[in-house]
C-alpha positions in Angstrom: -7.3 1.9 4.5 -4.1 0.4 3.0 -2.9 -3.0 4.1 -0.3 -5.2 2.6 -1.2 -8.3 4.7 -2.1 -10.2 1.5 0.7 -12.7 2.2 1.2 -12.4 6.0 -2.4 -13.4 6.8 -1.8 -16.6 4.9 0.7 -17.7 7.5 -0.7 -16.0 10.6 -4.3 -15.0 10.5 -4.1 -13.2 13.9 -2.9 -9.9 12.4 -1.2 -9.2 15.7 0.7 -6.0 15.0 -2.6 -4.3 13.8 -5.1 -6.0 16.2 -3.0 -4.6 19.1 -3.5 -1.1 17.7 -7.3 -1.7 17.4 -7.5 -2.4 13.7 -10.6 -4.5 13.0 -10.7 -4.3 9.2 -7.8 -4.5 6.7 -8.3 -3.0 3.2 -6.0 -4.5 0.5 -5.2 -3.7 -3.1 -2.7 -1.1 -4.2 -2.2 -1.5 -7.9 -1.7 -5.3 -7.4 -4.4 -7.5 -6.0 -4.3 -11.2 -5.2 -6.7 -11.9 -7.9 -7.6 -12.5 -10.7 -4.6 -14.7 -11.4 -3.8 -16.8 -14.5 -1.0 -19.4 -14.8 1.5 -16.8 -15.8 0.7 -14.5 -12.9 0.8 -17.5 -10.5 4.2 -18.5 -11.8 5.6 -14.9 -11.3 4.1 -14.7 -7.8 5.7 -18.1 -6.8 9.0 -17.0 -8.2 8.9 -13.7 -6.3 8.0 -15.1 -2.9 10.6 -14.3 -0.2 10.4 -15.4 3.4 6.7 -16.3 3.3 5.9 -19.4 1.1 2.4 -20.4 0.1 0.4 -22.2 -2.6 -1.9 -20.1 -4.7 -5.2 -21.9 -4.3 -7.5 -19.3 -5.8 -8.1 -17.8 -9.2 -10.2 -14.7 -8.6 -10.0 -11.9 -6.0 -13.2 -13.0 -4.3 -11.8 -16.6 -4.2 -8.8 -15.2 -2.4 -10.9 -13.3 0.2 -13.1 -16.4 0.7 -9.9 -18.4 1.2 -8.7 -16.1 3.9 -12.0 -16.3 5.7 -12.0 -20.2 5.5 -8.4 -20.5 6.8 -9.2 -18.1 9.6 -8.5 -14.4 10.2 -9.0 -12.3 13.3 -9.9 -9.2 11.3 -12.3 -8.4 8.5 -10.7 -8.2 5.1 -11.7 -6.5 1.8 -9.9 -5.5 -1.3 -9.8 -3.3 -4.3 -9.1 -4.8 -7.7 -5.6 -3.9 -8.9 -5.5 -2.3 -12.3 -1.9 -3.6 -12.6 -3.2 -7.1 -12.0 -5.9 -6.7 -14.7 -3.3 -5.3 -17.1 -0.9 -8.1 -16.4 -3.7 -10.7 -16.8 -4.4 -9.5 -20.3 -1.2 -7.8 -21.6 1.6 -9.4 -19.5 4.4 -7.1 -18.3 5.1 -5.3 -21.5 5.0 -1.6 -22.2 2.1 -1.5 -24.7 -1.2 0.1 -25.2 -4.1 -2.4 -25.2 -6.0 -2.9 -28.5 -9.7 -2.4 -28.4 -10.3 -6.1 -28.0 -7.7 -6.3 -25.1 -9.2 -3.3 -23.4 -12.6 -4.9 -23.6 -11.2 -8.1 -22.0 -9.8 -5.9 -19.2 -13.2 -4.3 -18.7 -14.9 -7.6 -18.6 -12.5 -8.7 -15.8 -13.4 -5.6 -13.9 -17.1 -6.2 -14.4 -16.8 -9.8 -13.1 -14.7 -8.8 -10.0 -17.0 -5.9 -9.1 -20.0 -8.2 -9.3 -18.1 -10.5 -7.0 -17.5 -7.8 -4.4 -14.3 -5.8 -5.1 -14.4 -2.4 -3.6 -13.2 -0.7 -6.8 -10.1 -0.1 -8.9 -6.7 0.5 -7.4 -3.6 1.8 -9.2 0.1 2.2 -8.3 1.2 4.3 -11.2 4.8 5.1 -10.1 5.7 1.4 -10.6 6.1 -0.7 -13.7 4.0 -2.1 -15.4 1.3 0.2 -14.0 3.4 3.1 -15.2 2.7 2.0 -18.8 -1.1 2.6 -18.5 -2.4 5.9 -19.8 -5.2 7.9 -18.3 -7.7 6.8 -20.9 -7.1 3.2 -20.1 -7.8 3.9 -16.4 -10.9 5.9 -17.1 -12.3 3.0 -19.1 -11.7 0.6 -16.2 -13.1 3.0 -13.7 -16.3 3.6 -15.8 -17.0 -0.1 -15.4 -16.3 0.0 -11.6 -18.5 3.0 -11.3 -21.5 1.1 -12.7 -21.2 -1.2 -9.6 -20.8 1.7 -7.1 -17.1 1.2 -7.0 -14.4 3.6 -6.0 -11.0 4.6 -7.5 -8.0 4.6 -5.2 -4.6 5.5 -6.4 -0.9 5.7 -5.6 -0.5 8.5 -8.1 1.7 8.7 -11.1 3.9 11.1 -9.2 4.2 12.0 -5.5 7.3 14.1 -6.2 8.4 16.4 -9.1 5.0 16.0 -10.8 2.8 15.8 -7.7 0.3 18.4 -8.8 0.0 16.8 -12.2 -0.6 13.4 -10.4 -3.5 15.0 -8.4 -4.9 16.5 -11.6 -4.9 13.0 -13.3 -6.7 11.5 -10.3 -9.3 14.3 -10.4 -9.8 13.9 -14.1 -10.4 10.2 -13.7 -12.9 10.9 -11.0 -14.7 13.5 -13.1 -14.8 11.6 -16.4 -15.6 8.1 -14.9 -18.0 9.6 -12.4 -16.4 7.7 -9.6 -15.2 8.7 -6.1 -11.5 8.8 -5.9 -9.0 8.4 -3.0 -5.3 9.2 -2.9 -3.1 6.6 -1.2 -0.5 7.7 1.3 -0.9 11.4 0.5 2.5 13.2 0.6 5.0 15.4 -1.2 8.0 13.2 -1.8 11.5 14.6 -2.1 12.9 17.7 -0.3 12.6 19.9 -3.3 8.8 19.1 -3.4 8.0 19.5 0.2 6.9 23.1 -0.5 4.2 21.8 -2.8 2.1 20.3 0.0 -0.1 23.4 0.5 -0.8 23.6 -3.3 -1.6 19.8 -3.3 -4.1 20.2 -0.5 -5.7 23.2 -2.3 -6.1 21.1 -5.5 -8.0 18.5 -3.6 -10.2 20.9 -1.7 -11.0 22.8 -4.9 -12.2 19.5 -6.5 -14.3 18.8 -3.4 -15.9 22.2 -3.6 -16.7 21.4 -7.2 -18.7 18.4 -5.9 -16.2 15.6 -6.6 -15.8 12.9 -3.9 -12.0 13.2 -3.5 -10.4 11.9 -0.3 -7.0 10.6 0.8 -5.3 8.5 3.4 -1.8 8.7 5.0 0.7 7.2 7.4 2.4 9.1 10.2 6.1 8.6 9.2 8.6 10.5 7.2 9.9 7.3 5.4 7.9 5.6 2.8 8.5 2.0 1.8 8.8 0.6 -1.7 11.0 -2.0 -3.5 14.5 -1.0 -4.4 13.4 -1.6 -8.0 11.5 1.8 -7.6 14.9 3.3 -8.4 15.1 1.6 -11.8 13.8 3.5 -14.9 10.5 2.2 -16.4 12.1 1.1 -19.7 14.5 -1.2 -17.8 11.6 -2.8 -16.0 9.7 -3.8 -19.2 9.0 -7.5 -19.2 9.3 -7.8 -15.4 12.1 -8.5 -12.9 13.8 -11.3 -14.8 14.1 -9.1 -17.9 15.4 -6.2 -15.7 18.1 -8.4 -14.2 19.3 -9.4 -17.7 19.6 -5.7 -18.5 21.6 -5.1 -15.3 24.1 -7.8 -16.5 24.4 -6.3 -20.0 27.2 -3.7 -20.0 25.5 -1.2 -22.4 22.1 -1.4 -20.7 23.7 -1.2 -17.3 25.5 2.0 -18.3 22.3 3.6 -19.5 20.5 2.5 -16.3 23.3 4.0 -14.1 23.1 7.3 -16.0 19.3 7.5 -15.7 19.3 6.8 -12.0 21.9 9.5 -11.4 20.6 12.2 -13.7 17.0 11.7 -14.9 13.9 12.9 -13.1 11.3 12.6 -15.9 10.0 9.4 -14.2 9.4 8.8 -10.5 13.0 8.3 -9.5 13.0 7.1 -5.9 16.8 7.5 -5.7 16.5 11.1 -6.6 13.6 11.7 -4.2 15.5 10.2 -1.3 18.1 12.9 -1.9 21.0 10.8 -0.7 21.9 7.1 -0.4 22.0 7.8 3.4 18.2 8.1 3.2 17.7 4.7 1.6 17.4 1.9 4.2 17.4 -1.7 3.0 15.0 -3.8 5.1 14.0 -7.0 3.2 16.4 -9.3 1.4 15.5 -12.8 0.0 18.9 -14.4 0.1 20.1 -15.6 3.5 23.6 -14.4 2.6 22.4 -10.8 2.3 20.1 -10.7 5.3 22.9 -9.3 7.5 22.6 -6.1 5.4 19.0 -5.5 6.6 18.7 -2.3 8.5 21.7 -0.7 6.8 21.6 2.3 4.5 22.6 2.0 0.9 25.4 4.5 1.6 26.8 2.3 4.4 26.7 -0.9 2.3 28.4 0.9 -0.6 31.2 2.2 1.7 31.6 -1.3 3.1 31.9 -2.7 -0.4 34.1 0.1 -1.6 31.8 0.9 -4.5 29.6 3.7 -5.8 26.1 3.7 -4.3 24.3 3.3 -7.6 26.6 0.5 -8.7 25.9 -1.1 -5.4 22.2 -0.7 -5.8 22.3 -2.6 -9.2 24.7 -5.3 -7.8 22.3 -6.0 -4.9 19.3 -6.4 -7.2 21.2 -9.0 -9.2 22.6 -10.8 -6.2 19.3 -11.0 -4.2 17.1 -12.1 -7.2 14.3 -10.0 -5.7 13.0 -6.5 -5.7 14.4 -5.9 -2.1 12.3 -4.2 0.5 13.4 -0.6 1.1 12.5 2.4 3.3 13.0 5.8 1.7 13.2 8.9 3.9 11.4 11.3 1.5 8.7 13.3 3.4 8.7 16.2 5.8 7.4 16.0 9.4 5.9 19.5 8.9 3.7 18.1 6.1 2.5 15.2 8.2 1.3 17.7 10.8 -0.5 19.6 8.0 -2.3 16.5 6.8 -3.3 14.8 10.1 -6.1 17.3 11.0 -7.7 17.4 7.5 -11.3 16.1 7.8 -11.1 14.2 4.5 -7.9 12.3 5.3 -8.1 8.8 6.9 -5.2 6.4 7.7 -3.5 3.3 6.4 -0.3 1.6 7.5 0.8 0.5 4.0 2.4 -2.5 5.6 1.7 -6.2 6.4 0.4 -7.3 9.7 3.4 -8.8 11.6 4.3 -10.5 14.9 7.7 -10.6 16.7 8.0 -14.3 16.1 8.5 -17.0 13.4 9.0 -16.1 9.8 8.4 -12.4 10.4 11.7 -12.1 12.3 13.6 -12.9 9.1 13.2 -9.4 7.8 12.7 -5.9 9.1 9.4 -4.2 8.4 8.7 -0.5 8.4 7.7 0.5 11.9 4.3 1.6 10.7 3.4 -2.1 10.6 3.3 -2.0 14.4 2.7 1.7 15.1 0.8 3.8 12.6 -2.6 4.1 14.4 -1.2 4.2 17.9 1.2 6.8 16.8 -1.6 9.0 15.5 -3.5 8.7 18.8 -0.5 9.0 21.1 1.8 11.5 19.4 -0.4 13.7 17.2 -3.6 13.7 19.3 -2.5 13.4 22.9 0.9 15.0 22.8 0.7 17.5 19.9 -3.0 18.1 20.1 -3.3 18.5 16.3 -6.9 17.3 16.5 -9.4 16.2 19.1 -9.7 12.5 20.1 -13.2 12.5 18.8 -12.2 13.7 15.4 -9.3 11.2 15.2 -11.7 8.3 16.0 -14.0 9.5 13.2 -11.0 9.4 10.8 -10.2 5.9 11.9 -13.7 4.5 11.7 -16.7 6.2 10.2 -14.9 8.2 7.5 -13.1 5.2 5.9 -16.1 2.9 6.4 -18.3 5.5 4.6 -15.8 6.1 1.8 -15.6 2.4 1.2 -19.3 1.8 1.3 -19.0 -0.9 4.0 -22.4 -2.1 5.2 -23.3 -1.4 8.9 -19.8 -0.6 10.0 -17.8 2.4 11.4 -20.2 3.4 14.1 -21.1 2.3 17.6 -24.8 2.0 16.7 -27.6 -0.5 17.4 -27.9 -3.0 14.5 -24.3 -2.4 13.4 -21.6 -5.1 13.4 -19.8 -5.0 16.8 -16.2 -4.1 15.7 -15.3 -2.4 19.0 -12.0 -1.2 20.5 -11.3 -0.4 24.2 -8.1 1.6 24.7 -6.6 4.0 27.2 -6.1 7.5 25.5 -3.6 8.4 28.3 -1.2 5.5 27.4 -1.7 4.5 23.8 1.6 4.9 21.9 3.8 3.3 19.3 7.0 1.5 20.3 8.4 0.4 17.0 11.4 2.1 15.6 13.4 1.8 12.3 16.2 0.1 14.3 13.8 -2.2 16.3 10.5 -2.4 14.5 9.2 -5.7 15.9 7.6 -4.0 19.0 3.9 -4.0 19.7 2.1 -0.7 20.4 0.7 -0.2 23.9 -2.5 1.1 25.3 -5.1 -1.0 23.5 -6.9 -3.3 26.0 -9.7 -5.1 24.3 -10.8 -5.6 20.7 -13.9 -7.2 19.4 -14.5 -8.2 15.7 -18.1 -9.1 14.7 -18.9 -9.3 18.4 -16.1 -11.8 19.2 -13.2 -10.8 21.5 -9.9 -11.2 19.8 -7.8 -9.1 22.2 -8.4 -9.4 26.0 -6.4 -7.3 28.5 -3.9 -6.7 25.8 -3.3 -10.3 24.8 -4.6 -12.1 21.7 -7.4 -14.7 22.5 -6.7 -16.8 19.4 -10.2 -16.1 18.0 -10.5 -15.6 14.3 -14.0 -14.2 13.6 -13.0 -12.0 10.7 -15.1 -12.0 7.5 -14.6 -11.1 3.9 -16.3 -7.8 3.3 -17.7 -6.8 -0.1 -18.2 -3.7 -2.0 -21.8 -2.3 -2.5 -21.9 -3.7 -6.1 -21.7 -7.3 -5.1 -24.3 -9.5 -6.7 -25.5 -12.4 -4.6 -25.3 -15.7 -6.4 
């Protein structure tokens, strides 16, 4: 339900780390989507590429999905349309409210992409420039998506101090746009917010009783992953990463940024939610000279450099010339156990498909790339018995397929597409750790996608029968 394989499938269409867990369909789009792209967006995307290099040979989201299918993928792929991408296409990276004409252009983009098969609208509201969009802007975009049977899926405006308000906003958008809504990687972020999980669940269930189609997905780990720039206040991100780095070099702006990170919580401050620099693990640098720091905490790097952790954070962003992949230990194991059994919660890894080879070995992924789904079935189903195997399978198959409106998928049923997984419930387990994440899960024997075997006796066959899948609003040309 949440894949970041947008780049990784361009260099390795096998999707190994997920196929070997039984994943047959990857759903993309969290705020950003790989289309539509204009020259300015293409230029930014090229500048921000890290280990994986590729040419941007498409212009729309549907072009991108067709491109994946043509180049060959082992799994099915589908995508939401990123509201951030739509905003950047029309407004750039500035903190501004669209004019009536600009909002109309944004709505026209949504209409076109929905007709071309996007699943709906996706937001990632804790990050700039998505943070700059107000609720009314999002409702306007979602009303267009709703006309094409689309869905709204959201990384909410806050998963921490304003978690309940973030849920209220998602519910409001669903109600006013008359659109089903799903919460990405449902959690309470930050130790001081862990106690809010029961109230958060109650908010969603109250909306469901009201008749609103509100659902959620999750991953089975206490660490989230986001760029290190998620620690930077929104005002300092205005204009994008290049403008942000200029501010980090300016003494007055830098002083203000340091103070905001250390003391302010009126924005989604990931440094604050982590609770300590010990809980911030740096996993993806761009510069070869900094790659030896991968797998080290911000606290350790700061000690090695003899500097304050927040000063070190800013120094690293300047030195690496990237947003720096980071794991933040921000959620409670107790809350994971509360969410896993809920019948309206499905699962997404929130990572890219990987393989322990080639370009993927240049960085350290979050272990959920290799283990999220196997971890559910091995740890929470078999070992902890939080829910039955049958209910877990429903939450991995029929529930998300139904929420997405995918045609003839999600059930073992005559006439349905043969996306089939054979696994051993006694042995399925994750092996990836934060220290050694490049380890395949075990226990999945065979995987078929569209009736073609892509995994046989635990080994990839090399087959790439995956297809681009479309939302129910797609208009055939």
